[in-house]
C-alpha positions as CSV (number, residue, x, y, z in Angstrom):
1,M,-22.0,-20.7,-1.8
2,P,-22.8,-16.8,-1.0
3,H,-25.5,-16.5,2.2
4,S,-27.9,-13.4,2.1
5,K,-28.5,-12.2,6.0
6,G,-30.1,-14.9,8.4
7,F,-30.2,-17.6,5.9
8,A,-27.3,-19.5,8.9
9,H,-30.3,-19.0,10.9
10,R,-32.8,-21.5,9.3
11,R,-35.6,-23.2,11.6
12,D,-36.7,-25.7,8.9
13,R,-34.4,-28.3,7.3
14,R,-34.0,-27.7,2.7
15,R,-36.4,-30.4,1.9
16,E,-35.5,-33.0,-2.0
17,E,-39.4,-33.6,-2.6
18,P,-40.9,-31.0,-4.7
19,V,-42.8,-28.0,-2.3
20,S,-46.5,-26.4,-3.9
21,L,-46.0,-22.6,-5.3
22,G,-49.0,-21.9,-2.3
23,E,-47.0,-24.2,0.6
24,V,-44.2,-21.8,0.0
25,I,-46.2,-18.5,-0.2
26,D,-47.7,-19.9,3.3
27,G,-45.0,-19.8,4.7
28,L,-43.8,-16.9,3.8
29,M,-47.1,-15.0,4.8
30,A,-46.6,-17.2,8.4
31,D,-43.0,-15.3,8.4
32,E,-43.0,-12.7,11.4
33,A,-41.2,-10.0,8.8
34,F,-43.8,-10.1,5.6
35,V,-46.4,-10.0,8.5
36,R,-44.6,-6.6,9.6
37,A,-44.4,-5.4,6.3
38,R,-47.8,-6.0,5.2
39,P,-49.3,-2.7,6.6
40,I,-46.6,-0.7,5.6
41,A,-46.7,-2.2,2.0
42,E,-50.7,-1.4,2.0
43,L,-49.9,2.2,3.3
44,A,-48.0,2.7,0.6
45,T,-49.8,1.1,-1.9
46,H,-52.5,3.8,-1.5
47,W,-50.5,6.6,0.0
48,P,-52.2,9.3,-2.4
49,E,-55.4,8.1,-1.4
50,I,-54.8,8.9,2.1
51,V,-52.8,11.9,1.8
52,G,-53.6,12.9,-1.4
53,P,-52.0,13.2,-4.9
54,R,-50.0,16.3,-3.9
55,V,-48.5,15.9,-0.3
56,A,-47.9,11.5,-1.8
57,A,-45.7,13.3,-4.8
58,E,-43.3,14.4,-1.6
59,T,-44.0,12.6,1.5
60,A,-44.0,8.1,1.9
61,P,-44.9,6.4,4.9
62,A,-41.1,4.5,5.9
63,S,-42.2,2.4,8.4
64,L,-44.5,1.3,11.4
65,D,-43.7,0.1,14.7
66,D,-45.2,-0.4,18.1
67,G,-48.2,1.7,16.6
68,V,-46.2,4.2,15.4
69,L,-46.4,5.2,11.7
70,T,-42.8,7.2,10.6
71,V,-44.0,9.5,7.2
72,R,-40.7,10.5,5.1
73,A,-40.9,13.8,3.6
74,T,-38.3,14.9,0.9
75,N,-37.6,18.4,2.3
76,G,-38.2,20.7,5.7
77,P,-41.5,22.3,4.3
78,W,-42.9,19.3,2.9
79,G,-42.3,17.6,6.7
80,A,-43.6,20.5,7.9
81,Q,-47.1,20.2,6.3
82,A,-47.1,16.4,7.3
83,R,-46.3,17.8,10.6
84,F,-49.5,19.8,10.5
85,L,-51.5,16.7,9.1
86,T,-50.5,14.0,11.2
87,E,-53.7,13.6,13.0
88,Q,-55.3,13.4,9.5
89,I,-53.0,11.0,8.0
90,R,-53.4,8.7,11.4
91,E,-57.3,8.9,10.8
92,R,-57.2,8.1,7.4
93,A,-54.4,5.0,7.5
94,N,-56.3,3.4,10.5
95,A,-59.4,3.6,8.2
96,E,-57.8,2.1,5.2
97,L,-56.1,-0.7,6.6
98,G,-59.5,-1.5,7.9
99,S,-58.7,-1.2,12.2
100,E,-56.1,1.1,14.6
101,P,-52.6,0.0,14.6
102,I,-51.7,3.3,13.9
103,R,-51.7,5.2,17.6
104,S,-49.0,8.4,16.7
105,V,-47.3,9.5,13.4
106,R,-43.8,10.6,13.3
107,V,-42.2,12.5,10.4
108,V,-38.5,12.3,9.3
109,V,-37.1,14.7,6.6
110,S,-34.9,13.0,4.2
111,P,-33.7,14.4,0.8
112,Q,-31.9,12.0,-0.5
113,S,-34.1,9.1,-1.2
114,P,-37.3,9.6,-2.9
115,P,-40.6,8.3,-1.8
116,M,-41.6,5.3,-2.3
117,G,-44.4,4.5,-5.1
C-alpha cells in the first residue's frame, strides 16, 4: 500500500468506529502544518487587495516563516517593483491578518512558476 510522506510517523492509531467530520476537521486544524499554512492562504486569497491587481498578476505570497513573508515575482522588473513596495506590503498584509506576524518581506524571482491564484 502506498504511503504519503510522514504517514509512517502518525502519532494516533486508526480507529474502526466512525468519526464525525467535525472531529476530523478539528484534528486537522490543530495540526501544525495547517496552522502554519493558514496565514499564507489568507494572504493568497486577498493578494489583489493587498498589492493591487496589476502587481498581484505578477507576484504571489510564497511562504511565511519566522516573521518573514517571502513574495515570489515572475521576473526581475516585477521583483524590483515588489521590493520597492515591501514596507507597504508588510503593513497591508499585517492589517489583512489582523495582527503583526510579518516583520519583513523578502522578494524572490521565480520565472518558472506562475503566481498563485
